[in-house]
Structures are given as structure tokens and as C-alpha cells.
C-alpha positions in Angstrom: 37.1 -12.3 -26.0 36.6 -15.0 -23.2 33.1 -15.6 -21.8 33.2 -17.7 -18.5 30.2 -18.9 -15.8 31.0 -18.8 -13.2 27.5 -20.3 -12.2 24.6 -19.5 -12.1 24.2 -15.8 -13.6 27.9 -14.8 -13.2 29.7 -14.8 -16.4 32.6 -12.9 -16.5 33.6 -11.6 -19.9 37.1 -10.8 -21.2 38.5 -8.0 -24.3 42.6 -8.3 -24.4 42.6 -6.0 -21.5 39.1 -6.1 -20.2 37.8 -7.9 -17.7 33.2 -6.9 -16.8 32.1 -9.7 -14.7 27.7 -9.3 -14.5 25.4 -10.7 -11.3 27.8 -11.9 -8.8 25.3 -13.1 -7.2 25.1 -16.0 -3.7 24.8 -19.0 -6.4 28.4 -17.8 -7.7 32.1 -18.5 -7.2 34.0 -15.1 -8.6 35.8 -14.3 -5.3 38.8 -14.9 -6.1 38.6 -12.6 -9.1 41.5 -10.1 -9.6 41.8 -7.6 -12.0 38.6 -6.8 -13.2 37.0 -3.6 -14.7 34.3 -3.3 -14.0 30.7 -5.1 -11.8 27.7 -4.8 -13.6 24.7 -6.3 -12.1 21.0 -6.0 -13.8 19.3 -6.5 -10.3 18.4 -6.9 -6.1 18.2 -10.5 -6.0 20.5 -12.1 -4.2 21.4 -14.1 -6.7 22.4 -12.1 -8.9 24.5 -10.0 -6.9 25.6 -10.3 -3.3 26.3 -7.9 -1.3 28.9 -8.6 0.9 30.5 -10.6 -1.4 30.4 -7.5 -4.0 31.5 -5.6 -1.9 34.4 -7.3 -0.2 35.9 -8.1 -4.6 35.5 -3.8 -5.0 38.2 -3.7 -1.9 39.9 -6.5 -3.8 39.8 -4.5 -7.4 40.0 -0.8 -6.5 39.8 0.0 -10.4 36.8 -1.6 -10.9 33.4 0.6 -10.6 30.1 -0.5 -10.2 27.2 -0.7 -12.5 23.0 -0.9 -11.7 20.1 0.0 -11.0 18.6 2.9 -8.4 17.5 0.3 -6.4 20.9 -1.8 -6.4 23.0 1.0 -5.3 21.3 1.5 -2.5 23.2 -1.1 -1.3 26.5 0.1 -1.8 28.4 3.3 -0.6 29.5 4.4 -4.5 27.5 3.1 -7.1 27.2 4.1 -11.6 24.0 4.5 -11.3 23.1 3.2 -15.0 18.8 3.5 -16.8 17.8 1.9 -20.3 19.3 3.8 -23.4 22.5 4.3 -21.9 25.9 3.5 -22.7 28.5 2.6 -20.8 32.6 3.0 -22.1 34.3 -0.3 -19.2 37.7 0.0 -20.5 37.4 -0.8 -24.0 33.9 -2.7 -23.5 31.3 -1.5 -25.0 27.5 -1.6 -23.4 24.7 -1.7 -24.0 22.1 -0.8 -20.7 19.0 -2.2 -21.9 16.0 -3.7 -20.5 13.7 -1.4 -17.4 11.6 -4.7 -15.6 11.7 -7.8 -14.0 10.2 -10.4 -15.5 6.3 -11.3 -14.1 7.2 -14.4 -11.5 4.4 -15.2 -10.2 0.8 -13.7 -8.9 0.8 -10.2 -6.9 5.0 -10.5 -6.9 6.4 -7.2 -6.6 8.2 -6.8 -10.0 11.9 -4.3 -9.8 13.8 -2.4 -12.9 15.6 -4.8 -14.5 18.8 -3.5 -16.8 19.9 -5.8 -19.4 23.6 -5.5 -21.2 25.0 -6.1 -24.5 28.7 -5.8 -24.5 30.8 -4.6 -27.8 27.3 -4.4 -30.2 26.0 -7.9 -29.9 28.7 -9.8 -28.7 26.9 -11.2 -25.7 23.9 -10.2 -24.3 22.9 -10.9 -20.2 19.5 -10.3 -20.0 19.2 -10.9 -16.8 16.0 -12.5 -15.7 14.3 -10.6 -18.5 13.2 -12.1 -21.6 14.6 -8.5 -23.9 15.1 -9.3 -27.3 17.5 -6.2 -28.7 17.3 -5.0 -31.8 20.9 -6.3 -32.8 22.1 -9.3 -33.9 23.5 -10.6 -31.4 26.8 -13.0 -30.8 26.0 -15.0 -27.8 22.7 -15.4 -25.8 22.7 -15.5 -22.0 19.6 -18.5 -21.2 18.2 -18.0 -18.0 16.9 -21.6 -18.3 15.4 -22.4 -14.5 13.6 -19.9 -12.1 10.5 -19.3 -10.1 9.8 -16.9 -12.7 10.0 -19.2 -16.1 9.3 -22.4 -18.2 11.4 -24.0 -20.3 9.2 -23.2 -23.5 9.7 -19.4 -23.1 13.5 -19.6 -22.2 13.5 -22.0 -26.4 11.2 -19.0 -27.2 13.5 -16.5 -26.3 16.2 -18.7 -27.9 14.7 -18.0 -31.3 13.8 -15.1 -30.7 17.0 -13.2 -30.2 18.6 -15.7 -32.8 22.1 -16.1 -31.4 24.5 -17.5 -33.0 26.0 -18.9 -29.8 23.5 -20.1 -26.1 24.8 -20.1 -22.9 22.5 -21.4 -20.4 22.5 -19.2 -17.6 20.4 -18.9 -13.6 20.6 -23.0 -13.3 21.9 -22.4 -9.8 19.0 -24.4 -8.3 18.8 -27.2 -11.1 19.6 -30.8 -9.7 19.7 -31.9 -13.3 21.2 -29.4 -15.2 22.2 -31.7 -18.3 18.6 -32.4 -18.6 17.3 -28.8 -19.3 20.5 -27.9 -21.5 20.1 -31.0 -24.1 15.9 -30.1 -23.8 17.0 -26.3 -24.6 19.1 -27.2 -27.5 16.9 -29.8 -29.6 14.1 -27.4 -28.9 15.8 -24.3 -30.6 18.6 -25.9 -32.3 20.6 -24.4 -31.0 24.1 -26.0 -30.2 24.8 -25.2 -26.4 28.2 -23.5 -25.0 28.9 -24.6 -21.5 31.1 -21.1 -20.9 35.1 -22.3 -20.5 
């Protein structure tokens, strides 16, 4: 199993025979990917789903299915709508759909549906824009480290709550000094950081 961070919230999860892409948004590099099994989208925000680019990606990967929430699905001609509590089989990858709502952004800014995806019984948790804590043990947590809806102390608290074996910092696309934030996250949460390479 290999996990590759493709920028911002985008992560590629690969097993021997399956390739699952999560959150291919506007701040990510994924256009050249082939042989995808599925594309998972946590929520409708453009930094998590670049609709024109995802449509082109799906055309280049005709056997890949798209999985997303109902609001995001409205932007695509064909998508599987997932809800918290669903379990999906995507090639040889099992996905538990968790979460439900985007973390509060600010004041009266409306929230939106946000799915968290737990792959292969905890091998990877991608929470989208949330701090969803599953009941299961997590091997690798993709933890957001920047955004208008979070501060670094919340990311540290999230790592401490989930207690993963490995942390993969994501959601850094608008930062100017990523290494500084990754270093602070590691020091404060007492975890070694995995750059996803």
C-alpha cells in the first residue's frame, strides 16, 4: 500500500491492484493519472473538487467511478452518492464513509455536507474539512494544517484525539511556509511527519 500527497487535499491511495484518488481540487496536481479505480470527493468546495478537471480525469479513466455527497453530485452527470454509514468496495479497497458536516468556517458562513473516508479498516483516514474522530484505529491520518476554518492548535488536538501511527499533513495549498507548520504540528502533537513521498 502506498499513499501519495498530490498537493493540498489530494491524496492517491494505491494497493497492488487498485488506485483510489481523494479530493482532486484546484490546488492539486492529478491530471496525468491513469488506471484509477475510483475518485472520492469529500465535499463541494473547489479546493477539493475541480469540476472541469475531474470531468477530464474521468474521461481519461473510463473505468473509474466517482463517489461524493449529494450536493457535489449535482455537478456531475454520473456519480455515486455516498452517505455516512455506507461501506463501499472499490476494487480491492474497502471504504467506510463517515463524517457528515464541514467544520464551521466563520460566523454565519453556511456549512455544507462533508464526508470523511476511512480506507481499508484504518489504513488511511481522509477527513476532508472536518475533525471527524472514528472509533477505529487509524494507521495514517491525513490532517489539515491550514484553512479559514481551522487553526494549528485544532490540528494538534485532532492528531491527539485520533492517535494515528503516522500523520500526513494536507490542506497546505495556501501556505507560504509549509515546513514551518509541519514542524510545529509534529513537535506539538509528538508525531513524526510523513511527507507522503
